[in-house]
C-alpha atoms as one frame of an Amber mdcrd trajectory, in Angstrom:
protein
  65.647  46.464-188.098  66.490  47.858-184.617  64.226  50.773-185.859  61.435
  48.535-185.920  62.355  46.376-182.650  62.582  49.607-180.932  59.123  50.948
-182.306  57.469  47.506-181.052  59.181  48.095-177.399  57.832  51.505-177.385
  54.283  50.659-178.240  54.095  48.125-175.423  55.419  50.993-173.169  52.589
  53.061-174.120  50.252  50.325-173.501  51.610  49.498-170.143  52.001  53.112
-168.651  48.404  54.028-169.498  49.286  56.512-171.808  46.319  58.779-171.727
  46.392  59.668-175.617  46.274  56.085-176.375  43.474  54.923-174.091  41.417
  58.103-175.209  41.575  56.701-178.826  40.766  53.093-177.184  37.908  54.003
-175.104  36.219  55.959-178.010  36.786  52.912-180.365  34.852  51.194-177.880
  32.133  53.559-177.235  31.253  53.751-180.896  31.533  50.192-181.866  29.702
  48.731-179.093  26.685  51.519-179.208  26.653  50.644-183.058  26.532  46.801
-182.451  23.663  47.245-179.841  21.708  49.288-182.180  22.328  46.989-185.189
  21.642  43.939-183.261  18.179  45.516-182.151  17.550  46.056-185.529  19.084
  43.034-187.280  18.096  39.831-184.843  14.672  40.580-185.100  14.801  41.407
-188.937  16.506  38.025-189.480  13.889  36.194-187.335  11.095  37.959-189.163
  12.555  36.942-192.718  12.808  33.273-191.503   9.391  33.100-190.010   7.152
  34.886-192.431   6.429  34.134-196.302   5.392  36.772-198.751   6.026  37.779
-202.314   9.314  38.688-203.566  10.600  37.019-199.966  13.668  35.571-201.761
  14.561  38.678-203.704  14.936  40.482-200.445  16.863  38.024-198.488  19.322
  38.187-201.751  19.390  41.851-201.361  20.034  41.455-197.463  22.865  39.029
-198.232  24.665  41.755-201.039  24.322  44.342-198.567  27.150  42.318-196.290
  29.447  43.400-198.825  28.508  47.042-198.892  31.628  49.249-199.500  32.056
  51.081-196.181  33.380  54.170-198.347  30.150  54.174-200.094  28.220  54.188
-196.764  30.087  56.886-195.580  29.583  58.995-198.573  26.020  58.492-198.062
  26.057  59.581-194.337  28.183  62.185-194.942  25.654  63.691-197.671  22.585
  62.913-195.577  24.105  64.794-192.452  25.813  67.775-194.239  24.357  71.137
-194.003  22.890  70.610-197.295  21.466  67.112-196.214  18.140  66.125-195.098
  19.496  65.793-191.413  21.882  68.392-191.778  20.194  70.742-189.007  21.015
  67.847-186.291  24.592  69.142-186.652  25.937  65.179-186.288  28.633  65.692
-188.772  32.198  64.910-187.469  30.584  63.483-184.120  30.760  60.076-182.636
  26.849  60.069-183.486  27.463  60.050-187.000  30.137  57.291-186.934  27.713
  55.330-184.882  25.243  55.645-187.802  27.993  54.748-190.387  28.816  51.850
-188.570  25.304  50.532-187.625  24.447  50.820-191.879  27.467  48.583-192.160
  26.616  45.999-189.815  22.951  45.449-189.613  23.048  43.537-192.721  25.869
  41.143-191.288  23.724  40.586-188.195  20.555  40.040-189.796  21.743  37.579
-192.577  23.562  35.677-189.880  20.534  35.498-187.872  18.344  34.774-190.589
  20.289  31.675-191.402  20.119  30.473-187.638  16.386  31.233-187.315  15.400
  29.398-190.368  17.238  26.096-189.379  15.395  26.600-185.850  12.264  27.325
-187.646  12.205  23.823-189.844  12.944  22.365-186.110  10.220  23.996-184.260
   7.391  24.972-186.914   4.954  22.060-185.941   5.495  22.498-182.350   4.920
  26.290-182.516   2.043  25.811-184.825   0.276  23.443-182.923   0.395  25.807
-179.652  -1.366  28.474-182.028   1.884  31.036-181.291   1.394  34.247-182.743
   4.096  35.466-185.142   5.564  37.607-182.185   5.854  34.459-179.789   7.427
  32.656-182.333   9.799  35.015-183.204  10.544  35.565-179.281  10.871  31.840
-178.738  13.226  31.172-181.848  15.474  33.969-180.529  15.430  32.880-177.049
  16.423  29.308-178.119  19.075  30.599-180.835  20.716  32.991-178.525  23.820
  31.519-178.473  24.239  31.286-182.249  23.047  34.953-182.381  25.530  36.098
-180.006  27.983  34.608-182.515  26.231  36.915-184.993  26.521  39.989-182.815
  30.057  39.407-182.142  30.885  39.015-186.046  29.259  42.577-186.224  31.441
  43.690-183.694  34.672  42.165-185.284  33.591  44.125-188.590  32.942  47.508
-187.059  35.887  47.665-184.760  38.221  47.598-187.729  36.334  49.547-190.155
  38.158  52.638-191.381  36.860  54.204-194.727  33.430  55.742-193.491  34.538
  56.429-190.306  37.538  58.581-191.579  34.531  60.363-194.109  31.924  60.867
-191.489  34.028  61.435-188.051  36.923  63.364-189.799  39.383  61.921-187.333
  39.590  65.165-185.060  41.997  64.719-182.258  40.049  63.994-178.993  36.599
  63.909-180.616  36.557  61.562-183.300  39.799  59.587-183.495  39.552  56.090
-183.120  41.947  53.233-183.249  42.008  52.532-187.083  42.031  56.165-188.253
  44.385  57.037-185.838  46.830  54.133-187.421  46.529  55.681-190.562  47.307
  58.996-189.364  50.183  58.094-187.084  51.695  55.955-189.810  51.533  58.626
-192.218  53.162  61.030-189.391  56.015  58.393-189.239  55.089  57.871-185.514
  55.487  54.213-185.611  55.613  53.534-182.030  52.225  54.842-181.569  50.744
  53.468-184.204  52.248  50.142-183.579  50.468  50.776-180.125  47.157  51.375
-181.497  47.814  48.242-183.788  48.426  45.926-181.171  45.016  46.761-179.118
  43.317  46.554-182.395  44.782  43.094-183.084  44.134  42.025-179.298  40.697
  43.120-179.705  40.270  41.145-182.985  41.634  37.800-181.300  39.405  38.336
-178.306  36.370  38.630-180.423  37.470  35.361-182.463  37.777  33.443-179.344
  34.688  34.478-177.905  33.034  33.578-181.243  35.010  30.131-181.299  33.859
  29.641-177.623  30.461  30.608-178.284  29.575  29.092-181.430  31.645  25.624
-180.191  33.252  25.379-183.679  35.490  22.975-182.295  34.558  20.107-179.985
  36.832  18.714-177.342  38.943  15.888-178.460  38.034  12.228-177.085  41.231
  11.140-177.272
C-alpha cells in the first residue's frame, strides 16, 4: 500500500514541478485531439444539420448507419487507416504513418459519426420548431442549415465536447497508427499503457491524473453548457 501512496505523491510532484517529459506528452495529446475535434466538427455538424433538413430516399438507413458508426471499434479504424497510410496503401506516398497527422485522421474517423449524430438529433428538434417560419421566409437549404446551426450552438457545443471526451481517451487506433514513438507520437493513453508495463507507476499515475482531470473538466463543461440540471428553487 505504501508503494501506491508513494507513487501517488510522486505523480503529483511530476505535475507540479512541470516535468518536461510529462508536459510534452500532454501538449501533444491536446494538439492531436483538438485538431481532430475541429476537423470532425467542420464535417459532422453540417452533416447532421443536412440530414435533419433534407428528405431523400434511404434517409432512414443513412441515419441508422451513422448511429451505428458511433460504436465503431477504434482498433478497426486504426487498422484501416494503417493500411491506407502504409507504403503499400493508396496514401502511402504521403509518409503520414507513425505521425501526429495519422493519429488525427484516425480520431476524426472515430468521432465524426458521434458529432454528426448528436447534431442531427439537435437540429431535427429545432427544424420541427422552426420549419414553418423558415419555409415562409423562402430560406434556401443553406440558409436553413446556417440558421439552425446558429440557434442550436449551445447544444452543438455539447456535441463537440462529447467528441473531445471520446478522442482524448482513445488508445487502440492511436497505438496502431502512431506507434507510440517517444518525442514524436506518444500521447497520454499510449504513454500510460507503456509506463504501466514498464513498472513506472509514478509517471503512469501522473499521466492518469492529468487524463482524469481533463475528462472531469470536459464533463463539467458539457453539464454547464447543456444545462442538464437547473438551479434548485428551494
